N, C-alpha and C positions, 0 to 999 in steps of 0.2 A: 502493499499499499505507500508507504512512505518514498518508496523507488518511482511512484508513478505520480502519486498527489503533488507532491513540494515542487518536483521539476516543472509540472505540468503549469502550474499556477504563477511559480516564479520567473518561469521564462515568457508567460504570457505578458507578466506586469514589467518585467525589464524591457522588451519590446515596446510596450505602449510609454515608459518612462523615455526612451528613447525617440520615440515620436513627438512626445510633448516639448522636446528641445526644438523641434526643428518648426518655426513659424510659418514657412511657406506650407506645411501640409495640411492638404484640405480634409481626407477624411483615409481613414483605416478600415481596410477588409481582412477580418479574421476568421479564419477555418476553424470551425467548431465539428459537431459531429451529431448527426442523428438519434445519435447514442445517448445524446443530451437531454431527449425527447421522448423514447419509446420504451424505457424500461420502466414499465408501469404497473402497480399492484392493483388498480382499480378494475372491479369486474363488468365493467359496462362492453357489450357486444358492440360489435361493429363500429367502435368509436372511431372518429377521423382525427388524427392529432395534428396539430397545427401550430404556428411560432407561439403560441401562447404558452404550450405543453412545454413541461421539464420532466425529467427521469426521476423517480423516486430514490432519494437519498438511502433510507433505510433498506429498501429492497437491493439497491445495488451494495450495502454495504453487507448486508446478509448472504448475497450470493458473491460475494468476492469479485466484482464486476469492475475493476480497480479503474481500466480504461475510459469507462462511460462514467463514473466518478468523477475522475478528473478532467473529461469534458463539461460536466456541469460545474465543478468548481472552476475552472479555468473561465470559462465563458464569462458566470455570475462576477468573477472579480474583475473581469476585462469591464462589463458593463458598470460596474461600482467606480471604478477608476475614471474611465471616460465620463460618466457623470461629474466627477467631481474637479477635471480637468479640461471639462468643455472640448471634448475630442467628438468630432463626427465617427460612430462607429459603427460600421454594419458588419453583420456576423452572418457566414453561409455555413448550412449545416447539411452536408451531403451525407448521404446512407452508404450503402457497401460500394466503394469503389471499383468498377469492372473496367477492363481493355488494356491496349500496349502498356507495356514496360520501357521506360526508356535505358534502364539500367538491365545488365544482364544478372545483377544482384538481385533477387526478388524480395521485395518489402512481404511483412506476415499475410496481406490479405491476398497476396498473388501466389504466394506460397500456398495458402488454404486453398485457393483454387486447384491449384495443381496437385495438390493430396486429391482432392475429391474425383478430377478428372482421373485419376490411378486407383480409385477406388477406396482410399481411405476416407473413412466415416467418423473419426473420432472429432476429428478438429471442428468440421463443420456443422456437426449437431450441435454444440454448444450456440449457434447464433439463433436458433428459432427462426421465427418469422422474421423476415428482413426486407428493407428496400435496397433497391441495386440502380446504380446510376452511371452511367460511360464516362470515363476521366475525361473526356473532351466537354461534356456538358459542366463538369465541376469548374475546369478552366475558364470555360466561357460565363458561366454564372458569376464567376469573382470578378472578371471585367464590367458583366453587365451592370453589377451593383456598384461596382467603383465608379464609372462614368454617368450612370442615369441619376439626374440631380433628385429625382423624387425616391431613389431609393431610401429607406429607412428601418430600422432595427433588423431583426431577425429574417432568413429566407432558408427555407427547409429545399433541399436540392436533392429529387430523387424522381426516377423514373417510373420506378412498379417496385410493389412489393407483392412479396411471395413467401408461402411456407416451406419450409423446407423440402418437404414431399414434392410440391409443387415444382421446386427448382430442378429436381434429381430429373423427375419425369421429363421436363422439358429438356433437360441438358441429354437424357439417355436417349431422345428420340432424335434429337440434334446431330448427337455425335455417337452411333452407334458403335462405333470401333474401339472406342474406350471403355473401361470396365466399371462405370459409373454405378453406385448403389443404387437400388432400386426404391428404397425408404431409409430416412434416417429419424433419429429421436429428438425430440424437443423439451427441452429441460422445464419450459415454460409452463407446459400444457397447453390447453387448446387456447390460439391466440387469433383476433380478427380484426385487429387495426389498420387502419390505412394512413398514409402519410399523406395533408392536404398541401400541395405544392402551388396552390391559387395563386398565391402572393407574388411568387417568383414569376410563374404564368402572365400574371396581370402586368407584367413590364416587357412582354412580347417574347416570352422564353418559350423555346419549345424543345421538348426532350426526345434523345434518341430512344430507339426500342432495344428490349431486352437480348433479342438474338445478335443485334448487330456489335452491342457491348461484349458478347461473348464469343461471338465470332472474331472480332478483332484481340480480343484475349486470347484466345486459342493459337490464332495463328502468330502471336508475339511469341507464347511459349514454344511453338514449333520453331520458328526461326532463331529462337535462341539456343536452342538444342535442348529446352527443359524435358519437351514433350515430345516423344517418338510418335511416327507417323504410324505406326502399326506396334502396338506394346506389347503386347503376346509372344 
């Protein structure tokens, strides 16, 4: 917990302190995460989570979801600092980011997708119901909210929300050559939430689809030698 929470909060505040020193700075765009919104313990069915929603701190602590907790604490610290220092802050909250990797060294999320394509169920099962978004959309949304004068507050950035089993069913049909599992466990039980991205779409933003994001991801993993065309 300490290794995750303290650097997340301190690192965010250190950057904002540096921003405060620049009198010509017009706006700061902070990357948060949908993890700061979607970890909930309320029982409302088919709830649509939006920018007013925050993840439950007690639930994150109980399940030891330190990444989500770090995103909650870091973003709230940023909002408090921005208010106290009159900084025009906008935050973008991407869901699970999918797409090509610039580096041959895979990040945690890309590594987890690679494991899923290779038949590993353990790591991906922990995500439960999840939103997914193309990495190009994440980059484009940052530019949009930085440049749009009317942009204000928080912006959820997610193309689609899928249950674990919906995802693996889609991937198994799309890429039958890979040993993708047919079912995954969901540690959170039954979930039915959606992520309401109408605020970002209200700025004219359009998302890429789930097939395009995974096609680009798979092709990147192949090109970089992480994923064999014929794994058997």
